[in-house]
C-alpha positions in Angstrom: 50.6 0.5 -33.4 49.4 3.9 -34.3 45.8 4.5 -35.4 45.0 7.7 -37.2 41.6 8.9 -36.2 39.9 11.9 -37.9 37.8 14.0 -35.6 34.4 14.9 -37.0 34.3 18.6 -37.6 31.0 20.3 -36.8 29.4 22.1 -39.8 29.5 25.8 -40.0 26.3 27.6 -39.2 25.6 25.4 -36.1 26.1 26.0 -32.4 28.5 23.1 -32.3 30.7 25.0 -34.8 31.0 27.9 -32.4 32.1 25.6 -29.6 34.6 24.1 -32.0 36.3 27.5 -32.5 34.4 29.5 -35.1 33.7 32.5 -32.9 33.3 35.4 -35.3 31.2 36.2 -38.4 34.4 37.1 -40.3 35.9 33.7 -40.0 32.6 31.8 -40.6 31.8 30.9 -44.3 28.2 31.9 -43.5 29.0 35.3 -42.0 27.7 37.3 -44.9 24.1 38.5 -44.9 23.5 36.8 -48.3 24.1 33.4 -46.8 20.9 31.4 -46.2 22.5 29.9 -43.0 23.5 31.8 -39.8 27.0 32.1 -38.8 28.2 29.9 -35.9 28.1 32.9 -33.5 24.6 33.9 -34.6 23.4 30.3 -34.3 24.5 30.2 -30.7 22.6 33.4 -29.8 19.5 32.3 -31.8 19.5 28.9 -30.1 19.7 30.4 -26.6 16.6 32.5 -27.1 14.3 30.0 -28.8 12.9 26.9 -27.1 12.2 25.0 -30.3 15.7 25.6 -31.6 17.2 24.5 -28.2 15.6 21.1 -28.7 17.4 20.5 -32.0 20.8 18.8 -32.1 23.8 21.2 -31.6 25.3 20.0 -34.9 22.3 21.1 -37.0 22.9 24.3 -39.0 20.2 27.0 -38.5 18.7 28.9 -41.5 18.8 32.6 -41.5 15.2 33.3 -42.5 13.3 30.0 -42.9 11.8 28.8 -39.6 12.5 25.4 -38.3 9.5 23.1 -38.6 8.5 21.6 -35.3 8.2 17.8 -35.5 4.6 16.8 -35.9 3.2 15.0 -32.8 2.6 11.3 -33.1 -0.9 10.0 -32.5 0.1 8.7 -29.0 1.4 12.1 -27.9 -0.9 14.3 -26.0 -0.7 17.2 -23.6 -0.9 16.0 -20.0 -0.8 19.3 -18.2 -4.2 20.5 -17.2 -5.6 16.9 -17.0 -5.8 14.3 -14.3 -3.1 12.3 -16.0 -0.7 15.1 -15.3 -1.6 15.0 -11.7 -1.0 11.2 -11.7 2.4 11.7 -13.3 3.6 14.0 -10.5 2.3 17.6 -11.3 0.5 18.1 -8.0 1.5 21.6 -7.1 -0.8 24.1 -8.7 1.7 26.9 -8.8 4.4 24.7 -10.3 2.1 23.6 -13.2 2.9 25.4 -16.5 -0.8 26.3 -16.9 -0.7 28.4 -13.7 1.0 31.4 -15.4 -1.3 31.1 -18.5 -4.4 31.2 -16.4 -5.5 27.7 -17.6 -6.7 24.8 -15.6 -3.9 23.1 -13.6 -3.4 19.4 -13.1 -4.5 19.7 -9.4 -7.7 21.5 -10.4 -8.4 18.9 -13.1 -7.9 16.2 -10.5 -10.2 17.9 -8.0 -13.0 18.3 -10.6 -12.7 14.8 -11.8 -12.9 13.4 -8.2 -15.9 15.6 -7.4 -17.7 14.6 -10.6 -16.9 10.9 -9.9 -18.2 11.1 -6.4 -21.4 12.8 -7.6 -22.0 10.1 -10.2 -21.5 7.4 -7.5 -23.8 9.1 -5.1 -26.6 9.2 -7.7 -26.1 5.5 -8.6 -24.5 5.9 -11.9 -21.9 3.4 -13.1 -21.2 0.1 -11.3 -23.4 -0.3 -8.2 -21.7 0.1 -4.8 -21.4 -3.0 -2.8 -22.6 -1.8 0.6 -21.2 -3.2 3.8 -17.6 -3.3 2.5 -14.5 -1.2 2.8 -14.6 -0.6 -0.9 -18.0 0.9 -0.6 -16.7 3.5 1.9 -13.9 4.4 -0.5 -16.4 4.8 -3.4 -18.3 7.5 -1.4 -20.8 5.8 0.9 -19.6 7.3 4.2 -22.9 8.2 6.0 -24.0 5.5 8.4 -27.6 6.8 8.4 -28.1 6.5 4.7 -26.1 3.4 4.0 -28.4 0.4 3.6 -25.7 -2.0 4.8 -25.2 -5.7 3.9 -27.3 -8.7 5.0 -26.0 -8.5 8.6 -26.6 -4.7 8.8 -22.9 -3.7 8.6 -22.5 -0.3 7.1 -19.6 0.8 4.8 -18.2 2.9 7.6 -18.2 0.0 10.1 -16.6 -2.2 7.5 -13.9 0.3 6.8 -13.2 0.7 10.5 -12.9 -3.1 10.9 -10.6 -3.2 7.9 -8.3 -0.5 9.3 -8.3 -2.2 12.8 -7.3 -5.5 11.2 -4.4 -3.8 9.3 -3.3 -2.2 12.5 -3.3 -5.5 14.5 -1.4 -7.2 11.7 1.2 -4.4 11.8 1.7 -5.0 15.5 -0.1 -1.9 16.7 -1.8 -2.4 20.1 -5.5 -1.6 20.4 -6.3 1.7 22.0 -7.4 1.4 25.6 -10.9 2.7 26.1 -11.3 5.3 28.8 -13.8 5.0 31.6 -15.8 7.5 33.7 -13.7 9.3 36.3 -16.5 10.3 38.7 -16.0 7.3 41.0 -12.2 8.0 41.1 -12.8 11.7 41.8 -15.1 10.9 44.7 -12.5 8.6 46.2 -9.8 11.3 45.8 -12.0 13.9 47.5 -12.7 11.4 50.3 -9.0 10.8 50.9 -8.3 14.6 50.7 -11.0 15.3 53.3 -9.4 12.7 55.5 -6.2 14.8 55.7 -4.1 13.3 52.9 -2.4 15.7 50.6 -2.4 15.3 46.8 1.3 14.5 46.8 0.6 11.7 49.3 -2.4 10.3 47.3 -0.2 10.3 44.2 2.5 8.4 46.0 0.0 5.8 47.4 -1.7 5.2 44.0 1.4 5.5 41.8 -0.4 8.1 39.6 0.9 11.5 38.7 0.1 14.5 40.9 -1.3 16.3 37.9 -3.7 13.4 37.3 -4.9 13.5 40.9 -5.3 17.3 40.9 -7.3 17.2 37.7 -9.7 14.7 39.2 -10.5 17.2 42.0 -10.9 20.2 39.7 -12.7 18.6 36.9 -13.7 15.1 38.0 -17.4 16.0 38.5 -17.8 16.5 34.8 -19.4 13.6 33.0 -16.9 14.0 30.1 -13.9 13.5 32.3 -12.2 10.2 31.3 -9.4 8.1 32.8 -7.8 4.8 32.0 -8.9 1.6 33.7 -5.4 1.2 35.2 -5.7 4.6 36.9 -9.1 3.8 38.3 -8.0 0.4 39.7 -5.0 2.1 41.4 -7.2 4.7 43.1 -9.8 2.2 44.2 -7.1 -0.2 45.5 -6.8 2.1 48.5 -10.1 0.8 49.9 -8.5 -2.6 50.7 -5.4 -1.0 52.4 -5.4 -0.7 56.3 -6.1 2.8 57.4 -2.9 2.9 59.6 -0.8 2.2 56.5 -2.5 5.0 54.6 -2.1 7.5 57.4 1.5 6.6 58.5 2.8 5.6 55.1 3.9 2.1 56.2 2.5 0.2 53.2 3.7 -2.1 50.5 3.4 -0.4 47.1 3.4 -3.8 45.4 -0.3 -4.1 46.5 -1.5 -1.1 44.6 0.7 -1.1 41.5 2.7 -4.3 41.2 3.6 -3.5 37.6 6.2 -0.9 38.7 8.1 -3.5 40.8 7.8 -6.6 38.6 11.1 -8.2 37.6 12.0 -10.1 34.4 11.1 -13.4 36.1 7.6 -12.1 36.9 8.1 -11.9 40.7 7.6 -8.7 42.6 10.8 -7.1 43.7 11.3 -5.5 47.1 11.0 -1.7 47.0 14.1 0.3 47.6 14.7 2.3 50.7 12.6 5.4 50.7 10.5 4.4 47.6 6.8 4.0 48.5 7.5 4.3 52.2 8.2 7.3 54.4 9.7 5.3 57.2 13.1 4.7 55.5 14.3 8.4 55.2 12.8 9.2 58.7 14.7 6.4 60.4 17.9 7.4 58.6 17.5 11.0 59.8 16.9 10.0 63.4 20.0 7.8 63.3 22.1 10.7 62.0 20.8 12.9 64.8 21.7 10.4 67.5 
């Protein structure tokens, strides 16, 4: 079954007519200067250089002299660039905003001024009163602990915000941060062991700490601002309960000072490997090789 379909021919004087094959003024019915419409070739050139004409349909003929009336904006249409609404819709780069080249206010600048004015109004008590002692009060501008009146329990907005963020972090599975302790006690212990003839490498091996940590305790441990973790402090102070002969000769059980390094999946402490935490293993092996 054959179906005859008639293709719609674009009208002359429109850019679509040029794409359809009307490429010269001589073959276009509107090629003469007396015609009130442009030829197809002239319509293409005019449309490329005019933004308003480029928004019109390609099949619309373009007049030669009369301008095309721009559609009147509807009551709901408004210019968003240069306002905080433009910033909310994604225009957040000042240099990419169309108002940047014109020297007008950009969306980012409008957003900044709006936020600044809003914070000023909230600081002076204008608008809805701030509910102090809450995380929302912190977001509304009450961020100074000295000036915040707090709630009935004395909790300021900053403290409420910190508790809120901590609760969100615990709910997300983030472990709490380990608070550091003063390192002067550990530094004094390291100096005592160093004065007794132990090298920093040996002290690091006995405690299970890094050599850089042990060296930093000697060079800057006297400062009151020096902090270490509680685990590092317990490993260094654990040498007090170790027999002196074990510390001097190296015949010691490292599971006594840092059992976490030798714990197995069952929770029991595994035996250290030959040469790990003890200097007797490699020494005996060397003597056997010499004999």
